[in-house]
Backbone as JSON, one array per atom type, in Angstrom:
{
  "sequence": "XXXXXXXXXXXXXXXXXXXXXXXXXXXXXXXXXXXXXXXXXXXXXXXXXXXXXXXXXXXXXXXXXXXXXXXXXXXXXXXXXXXXXXXXXXXXXXXXXXXXXXXXXXXXXXXXXXXXXXXX",
  "N": [[23.74, -46.28, -38.71], [25.11, -45.37, -36.43], [27.5, -46.79, -36.62], [28.47, -45.73, -38.96], [29.18, -43.14, -38.2], [31.16, -43.8, -36.36], [32.96, -44.99, -38.13], [33.67, -42.73, -39.63], [34.94, -41.18, -37.66], [37.04, -42.91, -37.02], [38.46, -42.92, -39.46], [39.21, -40.25, -39.5], [40.98, -40.2, -37.35], [42.98, -41.8, -38.42], [43.8, -40.1, -40.43], [45.0, -38.1, -38.95], [46.96, -39.42, -37.42], [48.62, -41.18, -38.94], [51.63, -40.69, -39.86], [53.62, -41.5, -41.58], [52.8, -41.45, -44.17], [52.13, -39.26, -46.89], [50.2, -36.22, -46.62], [48.17, -35.83, -48.57], [47.74, -38.44, -49.54], [46.8, -39.63, -47.19], [44.43, -38.23, -46.88], [42.96, -39.01, -49.18], [42.8, -41.71, -48.61], [41.16, -41.65, -46.36], [38.78, -40.71, -47.56], [38.3, -42.82, -49.38], [37.87, -45.0, -47.64], [35.54, -44.18, -46.28], [33.75, -43.82, -48.44], [33.75, -46.42, -49.49], [32.6, -47.87, -47.37], [30.03, -46.6, -47.06], [28.93, -46.7, -49.67], [28.72, -49.46, -50.28], [26.98, -50.29, -48.27], [24.76, -48.67, -48.89], [24.13, -49.61, -51.45], [23.05, -52.2, -51.01], [20.83, -51.58, -49.44], [19.31, -50.04, -51.23], [18.76, -51.96, -53.17], [16.85, -53.53, -51.86], [14.85, -51.59, -51.47], [14.09, -51.12, -54.13], [13.04, -53.61, -54.73], [10.77, -53.67, -53.09], [9.14, -51.8, -54.36], [8.28, -53.05, -56.65], [5.58, -54.54, -58.49], [4.51, -56.68, -60.0], [4.02, -60.22, -59.91], [5.8, -62.07, -61.07], [8.07, -60.49, -61.56], [8.64, -59.72, -58.95], [9.23, -62.19, -57.71], [11.44, -62.94, -59.21], [13.26, -60.86, -58.57], [13.43, -61.36, -55.85], [14.89, -63.79, -55.67], [17.19, -62.88, -56.88], [18.06, -60.94, -55.05], [18.48, -62.61, -52.87], [20.67, -64.06, -53.84], [22.57, -61.96, -53.99], [22.75, -61.41, -51.28], [23.98, -63.71, -50.22], [26.35, -63.57, -51.69], [27.32, -61.13, -50.7], [27.73, -61.7, -47.95], [29.74, -63.69, -48.12], [31.73, -62.27, -49.52], [32.28, -60.15, -47.73], [33.38, -61.56, -45.6], [35.66, -62.71, -46.8], [37.1, -60.42, -47.59], [37.5, -59.16, -45.09], [39.01, -61.17, -43.81], [41.29, -61.11, -45.44], [42.3, -58.53, -44.88], [42.87, -58.78, -42.13], [44.69, -60.89, -42.21], [46.78, -59.67, -43.67], [47.48, -57.82, -41.76], [48.41, -59.3, -39.49], [50.17, -61.38, -40.48], [51.67, -60.43, -42.77], [52.43, -58.05, -41.79], [51.49, -55.58, -42.59], [50.36, -52.84, -41.61], [48.77, -50.72, -42.39], [46.67, -51.64, -43.96], [44.76, -52.61, -42.25], [43.29, -50.45, -41.51], [41.27, -50.16, -43.31], [39.28, -51.89, -42.57], [36.72, -51.22, -42.04], [35.3, -51.18, -44.4], [34.55, -53.91, -45.28], [32.94, -54.37, -43.08], [30.88, -52.51, -43.41], [29.76, -53.56, -45.73], [28.9, -56.05, -44.73], [27.02, -55.18, -42.77], [25.12, -53.89, -44.4], [24.19, -56.05, -45.93], [23.19, -57.66, -43.89], [21.1, -56.05, -42.92], [19.35, -56.02, -45.15], [18.77, -58.74, -45.29], [17.39, -59.11, -42.87], [15.17, -57.44, -43.3], [14.04, -58.71, -45.48], [13.17, -61.11, -44.44], [10.99, -60.43, -42.92]],
  "CA": [[24.05, -44.87, -38.56], [26.15, -45.19, -35.42], [28.78, -47.3, -37.11], [28.93, -44.78, -39.96], [29.87, -42.07, -37.47], [32.39, -44.42, -35.84], [33.82, -45.14, -39.3], [34.19, -41.41, -39.95], [35.89, -40.81, -36.6], [38.2, -43.78, -37.2], [39.24, -42.45, -40.59], [39.83, -38.98, -39.1], [42.14, -40.55, -36.52], [44.02, -42.25, -39.36], [44.29, -38.9, -41.11], [45.85, -37.33, -38.04], [48.02, -40.21, -36.78], [49.53, -41.85, -39.89], [52.62, -39.69, -40.29], [54.54, -42.04, -42.58], [52.19, -41.25, -45.48], [51.92, -37.83, -47.12], [48.87, -35.75, -46.24], [47.22, -36.05, -49.65], [47.4, -39.86, -49.52], [45.96, -39.88, -46.01], [43.11, -37.65, -47.16], [42.28, -39.89, -50.13], [42.5, -42.95, -47.89], [39.97, -41.36, -45.55], [37.63, -40.65, -48.47], [38.06, -44.17, -49.92], [37.29, -45.84, -46.58], [34.16, -43.75, -46.04], [32.94, -44.14, -49.62], [33.6, -47.87, -49.56], [31.63, -48.28, -46.36], [28.68, -46.09, -47.31], [28.4, -47.14, -50.96], [28.32, -50.86, -50.19], [25.78, -50.32, -47.42], [23.68, -48.03, -49.64], [23.79, -50.49, -52.56], [22.16, -53.27, -50.55], [19.56, -51.0, -48.99], [18.57, -49.64, -52.43], [18.24, -53.18, -53.79], [15.62, -53.9, -51.16], [13.85, -50.56, -51.76], [13.59, -51.38, -55.47], [12.24, -54.84, -54.63], [9.49, -53.32, -52.46], [8.33, -51.02, -55.29], [7.79, -53.9, -57.74], [4.2, -54.96, -58.28], [4.22, -57.94, -60.67], [4.45, -61.38, -59.13], [6.99, -62.66, -61.68], [9.19, -59.6, -61.29], [8.96, -59.76, -57.53], [9.9, -63.45, -57.39], [12.75, -62.87, -59.85], [14.09, -59.99, -57.74], [13.64, -62.01, -54.56], [16.02, -64.71, -55.81], [18.37, -62.07, -57.15], [18.5, -60.36, -53.79], [19.04, -63.71, -52.06], [22.01, -64.31, -54.37], [23.42, -60.87, -53.56], [22.96, -61.54, -49.84], [25.02, -64.74, -50.03], [27.58, -63.0, -52.23], [27.78, -60.1, -49.78], [28.28, -62.34, -46.75], [31.01, -64.34, -48.46], [32.69, -61.22, -49.87], [32.71, -59.42, -46.54], [34.27, -62.44, -44.83], [36.94, -62.84, -47.51], [37.81, -59.14, -47.51], [37.94, -58.98, -43.71], [40.09, -62.12, -43.57], [42.47, -60.61, -46.14], [42.84, -57.4, -44.12], [43.44, -59.28, -40.87], [45.88, -61.66, -42.59], [47.85, -58.71, -43.98], [47.88, -57.16, -40.53], [49.17, -60.18, -38.61], [51.22, -62.17, -41.13], [52.52, -59.63, -43.63], [52.78, -56.87, -40.99], [51.09, -54.37, -43.31], [49.42, -52.28, -40.65], [47.89, -49.73, -43.02], [45.48, -52.27, -44.54], [43.73, -52.83, -41.24], [42.46, -49.26, -41.4], [40.13, -50.3, -44.22], [38.41, -52.97, -42.09], [35.34, -50.71, -42.01], [34.63, -51.46, -45.68], [33.78, -55.16, -45.22], [31.92, -54.27, -42.04], [29.76, -51.85, -44.05], [29.14, -54.55, -46.62], [28.21, -57.02, -43.87], [25.85, -54.55, -42.16], [24.12, -53.7, -45.44], [23.63, -57.37, -46.25], [22.42, -58.09, -42.73], [19.86, -55.27, -42.89], [18.47, -56.51, -46.21], [18.34, -60.08, -44.89], [16.37, -58.97, -41.82], [13.97, -56.87, -43.91], [13.47, -59.7, -46.39], [12.54, -62.17, -43.65], [9.76, -59.94, -42.26]],
  "C": [[25.19, -44.67, -37.56], [27.5, -45.68, -35.9], [29.33, -46.4, -38.21], [29.68, -43.62, -39.32], [31.18, -42.59, -36.9], [33.41, -44.6, -36.97], [34.46, -43.8, -39.66], [35.23, -40.97, -38.93], [37.18, -41.63, -36.74], [39.07, -43.3, -38.35], [39.87, -41.08, -40.32], [41.07, -39.22, -38.24], [43.29, -41.01, -37.41], [44.64, -41.05, -40.06], [45.28, -38.14, -40.24], [47.07, -38.11, -37.55], [49.04, -40.76, -37.77], [50.5, -40.84, -40.48], [53.57, -40.2, -41.37], [54.03, -41.89, -44.01], [51.97, -39.75, -45.66], [50.45, -37.48, -46.89], [47.83, -36.03, -47.32], [46.8, -37.52, -49.72], [46.51, -40.21, -48.34], [44.55, -39.38, -46.24], [42.32, -38.55, -48.11], [41.96, -41.25, -49.52], [41.26, -42.78, -47.04], [38.71, -41.35, -46.42], [37.29, -42.05, -48.99], [37.42, -45.08, -48.88], [35.84, -45.47, -46.35], [33.26, -44.05, -47.23], [32.71, -45.64, -49.75], [32.56, -48.37, -48.58], [30.22, -47.88, -46.76], [28.1, -46.58, -48.63], [27.97, -48.6, -50.94], [27.05, -51.02, -49.36], [24.58, -49.8, -48.21], [23.22, -48.93, -50.78], [22.79, -51.55, -52.13], [20.82, -52.72, -50.07], [18.71, -50.59, -50.19], [18.04, -50.85, -53.2], [16.91, -53.58, -53.17], [14.52, -52.87, -51.44], [13.26, -50.76, -53.15], [12.69, -52.6, -55.49], [10.85, -54.54, -54.07], [8.58, -52.6, -53.46], [7.77, -51.85, -56.45], [6.39, -54.4, -57.43], [3.88, -56.31, -58.91], [4.76, -59.13, -59.89], [5.7, -62.03, -59.72], [8.22, -61.81, -61.39], [9.62, -59.67, -59.84], [9.67, -61.06, -57.16], [11.29, -63.5, -58.01], [13.71, -62.03, -59.01], [14.36, -60.6, -56.38], [14.84, -62.97, -54.63], [17.31, -63.97, -56.14], [18.95, -61.44, -55.89], [19.09, -61.43, -52.88], [20.46, -64.05, -52.53], [22.98, -63.23, -53.9], [23.69, -60.92, -52.06], [24.06, -62.57, -49.57], [26.36, -64.21, -50.53], [28.17, -61.95, -51.29], [28.38, -60.67, -48.51], [29.65, -62.95, -47.04], [32.09, -63.3, -48.77], [33.19, -60.49, -48.64], [33.64, -60.27, -45.69], [35.64, -62.57, -45.48], [37.75, -61.56, -47.4], [38.33, -58.9, -46.09], [39.1, -59.92, -43.37], [41.39, -61.65, -44.23], [43.11, -59.46, -45.38], [43.51, -57.87, -42.83], [44.7, -60.1, -41.15], [47.05, -60.72, -42.89], [48.35, -58.0, -42.72], [48.79, -58.05, -39.7], [50.36, -60.87, -39.29], [52.2, -61.3, -41.92], [53.04, -58.38, -42.9], [52.53, -55.57, -41.75], [49.97, -53.73, -42.5], [48.42, -51.31, -41.27], [46.62, -50.37, -43.58], [44.39, -52.51, -43.52], [42.83, -51.61, -41.07], [41.23, -49.34, -42.29], [39.17, -51.4, -43.79], [36.95, -52.52, -42.04], [34.59, -51.01, -43.3], [33.91, -52.8, -45.66], [32.72, -55.16, -44.12], [30.69, -53.57, -42.6], [29.02, -52.76, -45.0], [28.33, -55.55, -45.81], [26.95, -56.41, -43.26], [24.75, -54.29, -43.18], [23.42, -54.99, -45.81], [22.74, -57.85, -45.11], [21.09, -57.35, -42.64], [18.87, -55.77, -43.94], [17.94, -57.89, -45.86], [17.24, -59.99, -43.83], [15.08, -58.41, -42.39], [13.27, -57.89, -44.8], [12.74, -60.8, -45.64], [11.26, -61.72, -42.96], [8.54, -60.38, -43.0]]
}
């Protein structure tokens, strides 16, 4: 929750500071960053909620391995996406891509929450 608010504030700062982009593009960038963060986080949390509601042992074990696969996929994806953004920032000098760093962080936090809940 706290990082979601920080993400929103960060995207508002981008909206106000990035003068080299037209206002409509800045607005859509703000929306894309927030949707990317919240939708990836929400996706992983809902996967776990669906897993909890299952009652059959076969279905539950099937979903358990499916969620484990998605956890590994989420960790790897968040690292690759974050590395790409940081690479573009330092090597390519594309400073605008670093503003979307909140998206892989949201993915990582969603995966981490599901992993912690699954281990309980």
